[in-house]
N, C-alpha and C positions, 0 to 999 in steps of 0.2 A: 955377748956371752955365747960360747960355742953350744951346739946342739947337745953334745954329750954332757957338758957341765950343767946345762939347764935342766937335764933330766935327773941328775944326781941330787940336786937340792930337794925337789919334791919327793923323790924316793926315800931320802933320808928322813924327811919330815913325816912321811907316811909310816915309816918303820918305827921311829922313835916317839912320835906324838899321837898319831891317830890310833895305832894299835892299842894304846892304853887309855884312850879317851873314856871308855865306859867305867873303868876302874876309878878314874879321877872325877867322874860325874859331869864331864863336859862334852859328851858325845853329840848333843844337839848343836852346840857351837861349832864343833869340827865339821859336821855335815853341812852347816850353812857356809862355812869357809870353803869347803871343797866345791860346793855348788857354785859359789861366786867365781872360783878359779876356772871351773869347767865351762862357765858361760862364755869365756873369752877364748876358748880353744877352737 
């Protein structure tokens, strides 16, 4: 996967999913998911 493409997927995820996590009530789950992702960066 190209560098550009690999940055588009997380950006889209953040924009569409993470921004509304509190409204859906799953903010804690999203924070855990992001921490897992960042652990490997």
